[in-house]
C-alpha positions as CSV (number, residue, x, y, z in Angstrom):
1,M,79.2,139.1,-80.4
2,T,77.3,142.2,-79.6
3,V,73.9,142.6,-77.9
4,R,72.1,145.9,-78.7
5,K,68.7,147.2,-77.8
6,T,66.3,149.8,-79.2
7,V,63.1,150.9,-77.6
8,L,60.5,152.5,-79.9
9,P,58.2,155.3,-78.8
10,S,55.3,152.8,-78.5
11,G,57.2,150.8,-75.9
12,L,58.1,147.9,-78.3
13,R,61.6,146.6,-77.5
14,I,64.0,145.2,-80.2
15,V,67.1,143.3,-78.9
16,T,69.6,141.8,-81.2
17,E,72.8,139.7,-80.9
18,E,75.1,140.0,-83.9
19,I,77.1,136.7,-84.4
20,S,79.7,136.7,-87.2
21,G,80.7,133.4,-88.7
22,V,77.2,131.9,-89.0
23,R,74.8,131.8,-91.9
24,S,71.5,131.7,-90.0
25,A,69.3,134.1,-88.1
26,A,66.5,133.5,-85.6
27,Y,63.6,135.9,-85.2
28,G,61.3,135.8,-82.2
29,I,58.4,137.8,-80.8
30,W,58.0,137.5,-77.1
31,V,54.6,138.6,-75.6
32,N,54.2,139.3,-71.9
33,V,51.1,137.2,-71.5
34,G,50.6,133.6,-70.4
35,S,48.1,131.4,-68.7
36,R,48.8,133.1,-65.4
37,D,46.9,136.2,-66.8
38,E,43.7,134.3,-67.4
39,S,40.5,134.2,-65.4
40,L,38.5,131.0,-64.9
41,K,36.3,132.1,-67.8
42,T,39.3,132.6,-70.1
43,A,41.4,129.6,-68.9
44,G,43.5,128.3,-71.8
45,A,43.0,131.5,-73.9
46,S,46.7,132.4,-74.2
47,H,47.5,128.9,-75.7
48,F,44.4,128.8,-77.8
49,L,45.3,132.2,-79.2
50,E,48.9,131.1,-79.9
51,H,47.4,128.4,-82.2
52,L,44.8,130.7,-83.7
53,L,47.2,133.4,-84.9
54,F,48.8,130.9,-87.4
55,K,45.4,130.4,-89.0
56,G,45.5,133.5,-91.1
57,T,45.9,137.3,-91.4
58,K,44.4,139.9,-93.5
59,T,46.8,139.1,-96.4
60,R,47.9,135.5,-95.7
61,S,46.1,132.2,-95.3
62,A,47.4,129.5,-93.0
63,L,49.0,127.8,-96.0
64,D,50.6,131.0,-97.0
65,I,52.1,131.4,-93.6
66,S,53.6,127.9,-93.3
67,S,54.7,127.6,-96.9
68,A,56.5,130.9,-96.9
69,I,59.0,129.8,-94.3
70,E,59.2,126.1,-95.4
71,A,59.9,127.2,-99.0
72,V,63.2,128.6,-97.9
73,G,64.1,125.7,-95.6
74,G,63.3,127.5,-92.4
75,E,61.5,126.4,-89.3
76,M,58.7,128.2,-87.5
77,N,56.8,127.5,-84.3
78,A,55.4,129.0,-81.1
79,F,54.9,128.1,-77.4
80,T,52.9,129.4,-74.4
81,S,54.1,129.3,-70.8
82,K,52.6,130.5,-67.6
83,E,54.0,134.0,-68.0
84,Y,54.7,134.6,-71.7
85,T,54.1,133.5,-75.3
86,C,56.7,133.3,-78.0
87,F,56.5,133.1,-81.8
88,Y,59.7,132.4,-83.7
89,A,61.4,131.4,-87.0
90,R,64.9,130.3,-87.9
91,V,66.1,130.9,-91.4
92,I,69.2,131.5,-93.6
93,D,70.4,135.0,-92.8
94,S,69.5,136.3,-96.3
95,D,65.8,135.2,-95.6
96,L,65.5,137.1,-92.4
97,P,63.4,139.9,-94.0
98,L,60.9,137.2,-95.0
99,A,60.8,135.8,-91.4
100,I,60.3,139.3,-90.0
101,E,57.5,140.0,-92.3
102,V,55.6,136.7,-91.8
103,I,55.9,136.4,-88.0
104,S,55.2,140.1,-87.5
105,D,52.1,139.7,-89.6
106,L,50.7,137.1,-87.1
107,I,51.0,139.6,-84.3
108,T,49.7,142.7,-86.0
109,S,47.0,141.5,-88.4
110,S,45.5,138.2,-87.5
111,V,41.7,138.0,-88.1
112,G,40.5,135.0,-86.2
113,R,37.7,133.9,-88.5
114,P,34.9,132.0,-86.7
115,E,35.5,128.9,-88.8
116,D,39.2,128.9,-87.9
117,V,38.3,129.2,-84.2
118,E,36.1,126.1,-84.4
119,A,38.7,124.1,-86.3
120,E,41.5,125.0,-83.9
121,R,39.3,124.3,-80.9
122,K,39.3,120.7,-81.9
123,V,43.1,120.7,-82.2
124,V,43.5,122.1,-78.7
125,L,41.1,119.6,-77.3
126,E,43.2,116.8,-78.9
127,E,46.3,118.3,-77.4
128,I,44.6,118.1,-73.9
129,S,43.7,114.5,-74.6
130,M,47.3,113.8,-75.7
131,R,48.6,115.4,-72.4
132,D,46.2,113.3,-70.4
133,D,47.5,110.1,-72.1
134,D,51.1,110.9,-71.0
135,P,51.4,110.3,-67.2
136,S,55.0,111.5,-67.1
137,D,53.7,114.9,-68.3
138,L,50.4,114.8,-66.4
139,V,52.2,114.5,-63.0
140,H,53.6,118.0,-63.4
141,E,50.0,119.3,-63.9
142,V,48.9,117.5,-60.8
143,F,51.7,119.0,-58.8
144,S,50.9,122.6,-59.9
145,E,47.2,122.1,-59.0
146,T,48.1,120.7,-55.6
147,F,50.9,123.2,-54.9
148,Y,49.2,126.4,-56.1
149,G,45.6,125.4,-55.7
150,D,42.9,127.1,-57.7
151,T,45.0,130.0,-58.8
152,P,46.2,131.0,-62.3
153,L,49.6,129.4,-61.6
154,G,47.9,126.2,-60.5
155,R,45.8,125.8,-63.6
156,S,46.9,124.1,-66.8
157,I,48.4,126.2,-69.6
158,L,46.1,124.3,-72.0
159,G,43.0,125.1,-70.0
160,T,40.3,122.4,-69.4
161,T,38.0,120.6,-71.8
162,D,35.1,122.7,-70.5
163,S,36.9,126.0,-70.6
164,I,38.1,125.4,-74.2
165,K,34.7,124.4,-75.3
166,S,33.1,127.5,-73.8
167,L,35.6,130.1,-75.2
168,S,33.9,132.2,-77.8
169,R,35.5,133.8,-80.8
170,N,34.8,137.2,-79.4
171,A,36.4,136.3,-76.0
172,I,39.6,135.1,-77.7
173,F,39.8,138.0,-80.1
174,N,39.2,140.6,-77.4
175,Y,42.0,138.9,-75.4
176,Y,44.2,139.3,-78.4
177,K,43.5,143.0,-78.9
178,K,43.9,143.8,-75.2
179,R,47.1,141.8,-74.4
180,Y,49.1,142.0,-77.6
181,L,50.3,145.6,-77.3
182,P,53.7,147.0,-78.2
183,Q,54.7,147.8,-74.6
184,D,54.1,144.1,-73.8
185,I,56.3,142.8,-76.6
186,V,60.0,142.1,-77.1
187,V,61.4,141.4,-80.6
188,A,64.6,139.3,-80.4
189,V,66.9,138.5,-83.2
190,A,70.2,136.6,-83.2
191,G,72.5,135.6,-86.0
192,N,74.4,137.1,-88.9
193,I,72.5,140.4,-88.8
194,R,73.0,144.1,-88.3
195,H,71.1,145.8,-85.5
196,Q,69.9,149.0,-87.3
197,K,68.9,147.1,-90.4
198,V,66.8,144.7,-88.2
199,V,65.2,147.7,-86.4
200,D,64.2,149.3,-89.8
201,Q,62.7,146.0,-91.0
202,V,60.8,145.4,-87.8
203,I,59.3,148.9,-87.8
204,K,58.2,148.4,-91.4
205,A,56.7,145.0,-90.8
206,M,54.9,145.9,-87.5
207,S,53.5,149.3,-88.6
208,K,50.5,147.6,-90.2
209,D,47.0,148.7,-88.9
210,S,48.7,151.4,-86.8
211,F,50.0,148.7,-84.4
212,L,53.0,150.7,-83.3
213,E,50.9,153.7,-82.5
214,V,49.0,151.7,-79.8
215,G,50.1,151.4,-76.3
216,K,52.3,153.4,-73.8
217,N,55.8,154.7,-74.1
218,E,57.1,152.6,-71.2
219,F,57.2,148.9,-71.4
220,N,55.7,146.6,-68.7
221,L,57.5,144.2,-66.4
222,R,55.3,141.7,-64.6
223,S,54.9,142.7,-61.0
224,N,56.5,140.6,-58.3
225,T,53.3,139.9,-56.4
226,S,53.1,137.0,-54.0
227,V,51.1,133.9,-55.0
228,R,49.1,131.6,-52.8
229,R,50.7,128.2,-52.5
230,S,50.7,125.1,-50.3
231,V,52.3,125.8,-47.0
232,K,51.5,122.4,-45.5
233,Q,52.4,118.8,-46.5
234,D,50.0,117.8,-49.2
235,V,49.5,114.9,-51.7
236,G,47.9,115.1,-55.1
237,L,46.9,111.8,-56.5
238,M,45.5,110.8,-59.9
239,N,44.5,107.2,-60.1
240,R,45.5,105.8,-63.5
241,K,46.2,102.2,-64.7
242,T,49.8,102.8,-65.6
243,E,52.8,100.5,-65.7
244,Q,54.8,103.0,-63.8
245,A,54.1,105.3,-60.9
246,H,55.1,108.8,-61.8
247,I,56.2,110.9,-58.8
248,F,57.0,114.5,-58.4
249,L,58.0,115.9,-55.0
250,G,58.5,119.6,-54.6
251,M,58.6,122.5,-52.1
252,P,58.6,126.3,-52.3
253,G,61.8,127.7,-53.9
254,V,62.8,131.3,-54.9
255,D,61.2,133.7,-57.3
256,R,62.8,134.9,-60.5
257,N,64.2,138.1,-59.0
258,D,65.8,136.4,-56.0
259,P,69.6,136.7,-56.2
260,R,69.8,133.2,-54.8
261,R,68.4,131.8,-58.1
262,F,72.0,131.0,-59.2
263,A,72.6,129.0,-56.0
264,M,69.2,127.3,-56.6
265,G,70.4,126.2,-60.0
266,V,73.5,124.7,-58.6
267,L,71.6,122.9,-55.8
268,S,69.1,121.5,-58.3
269,A,71.9,120.2,-60.5
270,A,73.7,118.6,-57.5
271,L,70.5,116.8,-56.4
272,G,69.1,115.6,-59.7
273,G,70.9,117.2,-62.6
274,G,72.6,114.2,-64.1
275,M,74.0,110.7,-63.6
276,S,76.4,111.8,-60.9
277,S,73.7,113.7,-58.9
278,R,72.7,112.6,-55.4
279,L,69.2,111.4,-56.3
280,F,70.2,109.6,-59.5
281,Q,72.9,107.7,-57.6
282,E,70.7,106.8,-54.7
283,I,67.6,105.8,-56.6
284,R,68.8,104.4,-59.9
285,E,72.5,103.5,-59.6
286,K,72.5,102.0,-56.1
287,R,69.0,100.5,-56.0
288,G,67.8,100.2,-59.6
289,L,64.4,101.5,-58.6
290,A,63.9,103.9,-61.5
291,Y,65.0,104.6,-65.0
292,S,64.3,108.4,-65.1
293,V,65.3,110.6,-62.2
294,Y,65.7,114.4,-62.4
295,S,65.1,117.7,-60.7
296,Y,64.5,121.3,-61.8
297,A,63.9,124.7,-60.2
298,Q,61.1,126.8,-61.6
299,Q,60.9,130.6,-61.0
300,F,58.0,132.9,-61.6
301,A,57.2,136.5,-60.6
302,G,56.6,136.3,-56.8
303,S,56.9,132.5,-56.5
304,G,58.9,129.4,-57.4
305,F,59.5,125.8,-56.5
306,L,62.2,123.1,-56.5
307,G,61.0,119.7,-57.6
308,F,62.1,116.1,-58.1
309,Y,60.8,113.5,-60.5
310,A,61.1,109.7,-60.6
311,G,59.2,107.0,-62.6
312,C,59.2,103.6,-61.0
313,N,57.3,100.3,-60.4
314,P,54.1,101.1,-58.5
315,S,55.2,98.6,-55.8
316,K,58.3,100.7,-55.1
317,A,56.7,104.1,-55.2
318,T,56.6,104.7,-51.4
319,E,60.2,103.5,-51.1
320,V,61.3,106.0,-53.7
321,V,59.5,108.8,-51.9
322,S,61.2,107.8,-48.7
323,I,64.6,107.9,-50.4
324,M,63.9,111.3,-51.8
325,R,63.0,112.6,-48.4
326,D,66.1,111.1,-46.8
327,V,68.4,112.6,-49.4
328,L,66.8,116.0,-49.1
329,H,66.9,115.9,-45.3
330,D,70.6,115.0,-45.4
331,V,71.5,117.8,-47.8
332,A,69.4,120.2,-45.8
333,S,71.2,119.3,-42.6
334,N,74.8,118.8,-44.0
335,G,75.0,120.6,-47.3
336,L,76.9,119.3,-50.3
337,T,80.4,117.9,-50.4
338,H,83.0,120.1,-52.0
339,E,83.2,117.6,-54.9
340,E,79.4,117.8,-55.4
341,L,79.5,121.6,-55.4
342,L,82.3,121.7,-58.1
343,R,80.5,119.1,-60.3
344,A,77.2,121.0,-60.0
345,Q,78.8,124.3,-60.8
346,G,80.5,122.8,-63.8
347,A,77.3,121.2,-65.0
348,V,75.4,124.5,-64.8
349,R,78.1,126.4,-66.6
350,G,78.6,123.8,-69.3
351,T,74.9,123.4,-69.9
352,L,74.5,127.1,-70.3
353,V,77.4,127.5,-72.8
354,L,76.5,124.4,-74.8
355,S,72.8,125.4,-75.0
356,Q,73.9,128.6,-76.8
357,E,75.6,127.0,-79.7
358,D,72.8,128.0,-82.2
359,T,71.1,131.2,-83.2
360,G,67.7,130.0,-82.0
361,S,69.0,129.5,-78.4
362,R,70.7,132.9,-78.5
363,M,67.5,134.6,-79.6
364,S,65.6,132.8,-76.8
365,R,68.1,133.9,-74.2
366,I,68.1,137.6,-75.0
367,G,64.3,137.7,-75.7
368,K,63.3,136.0,-72.5
369,S,65.8,138.0,-70.4
370,E,64.6,141.3,-71.8
371,L,61.0,140.4,-71.3
372,V,61.4,139.0,-67.8
373,Y,64.1,141.2,-66.3
374,G,64.2,144.3,-68.5
375,E,67.9,143.6,-69.0
376,I,70.3,141.0,-70.4
377,M,73.1,139.7,-68.4
378,T,76.2,138.7,-70.3
379,F,77.6,135.2,-70.4
380,D,80.5,136.3,-68.3
381,Q,78.2,137.8,-65.6
382,I,76.1,134.6,-65.4
383,L,79.1,132.3,-65.3
384,K,80.7,134.5,-62.6
385,A,77.5,134.4,-60.6
386,V,77.4,130.6,-60.8
387,A,81.1,130.3,-59.9
388,E,80.7,132.5,-56.9
389,V,78.1,130.2,-55.3
390,S,79.8,128.9,-52.1
391,S,79.3,125.9,-49.9
392,A,77.9,128.3,-47.3
393,D,75.4,129.6,-49.8
394,I,74.2,126.1,-50.6
395,R,74.0,125.1,-47.0
396,A,71.9,128.2,-46.1
397,L,69.6,127.7,-49.1
398,A,69.2,124.0,-48.6
399,D,68.4,124.5,-44.9
400,G,65.7,127.1,-45.8
401,I,64.2,125.2,-48.7
402,L,64.5,121.5,-48.2
403,H,63.2,121.5,-44.6
404,Q,59.8,122.9,-45.8
405,A,56.7,120.8,-45.9
406,P,56.7,119.0,-49.3
407,T,54.0,118.7,-51.9
408,L,53.8,115.3,-53.6
409,A,52.1,114.5,-56.9
410,V,51.5,110.9,-58.0
411,V,50.0,109.5,-61.2
412,G,49.6,105.7,-61.1
413,P,47.4,102.8,-60.0
414,F,46.6,103.9,-56.5
415,A,43.2,104.3,-54.9
416,K,44.2,106.1,-51.7
417,R,46.4,109.0,-50.8
418,S,47.0,107.8,-47.3
419,V,49.9,105.4,-48.2
420,F,51.8,108.4,-49.6
421,E,50.9,110.7,-46.7
422,R,52.6,108.1,-44.4
423,A,55.6,108.0,-46.7
424,L,56.0,111.8,-46.3
425,S,55.8,111.6,-42.5
């Protein structure tokens, strides 16, 4: 399996991974723009635009776009994050030219008709309502708002009902024209392909409307600027009549360029990465207080956090928070056992390898890596970095991270924050 890269004069990057022995190919366009790039007036524009680009181009209707991929048994979708947007399709290898043509057309030639904007506005508002009806999802939004405050990283990727209602067609289309530029885009392809053939097909597909003549020669990487975040103990509470209390406890972690990110992945796995993790054992297995218990580390440019989730009976919520605090304090003071370290390293390595068993996952790995870091680490390099995490590394990281003042987000039937503030003390 070979990863290759070509940078066009416009700054557009094309990365491929040739995988023999498969009959599929995945094509993705990664754009270096997300909700973090929005102002208050344009909150939700990146996600709104992601929806809108599927509504039609100069030569294809929305039905033409969807039916072209579905007619060959392929799958097509997109997603928006805080820092990037991705459009992708996965097809039989012989249909890759079609996928390249259709997905590239969205990026270069979308028209954003006023009637499509109004129709999709309703869809996005329904998506916000659906999110608000899911407390296990909503608690992560409450955490971000509490942890990052009124900053782009603290705001929802979806925007708010008010911001979506106020976004005009001109505002969204201007956002599209200013942010979807070649130097801010990575094209990633993985599967039974040949690099140069893919490059030629991409150039042909993305040369419409002089798209590849726009932009600078050098591509952009997001600057590693610091982000305002909570530095004191804080509680974000959303009072909802739910059957469960949804809890998310987090604290500042490491940013995406920090070399300790591999140790952070191991620490997160040991604390809440599976059924043998410390928090799962303490909260669910020993006490039966929750069904779902997990952790994850999130990294951005200039910021990051480590967080822990549990869903439990509201009457047990403060007890669960106290157990979380006790476990984190113990690991911060004493580190992990040798057995926990080995299990966590194995879990991280295994998850990485197993997650790369299909062409779509491979495309995502190389596309995101190139967009975020400007380089693509090999599997061997990543596995080596994980294997080299030592007990001393974990002890130092845990001591620095887990002793910090936590931020707690809760969604459930609670009228006052004070009961949770006491649980954190």
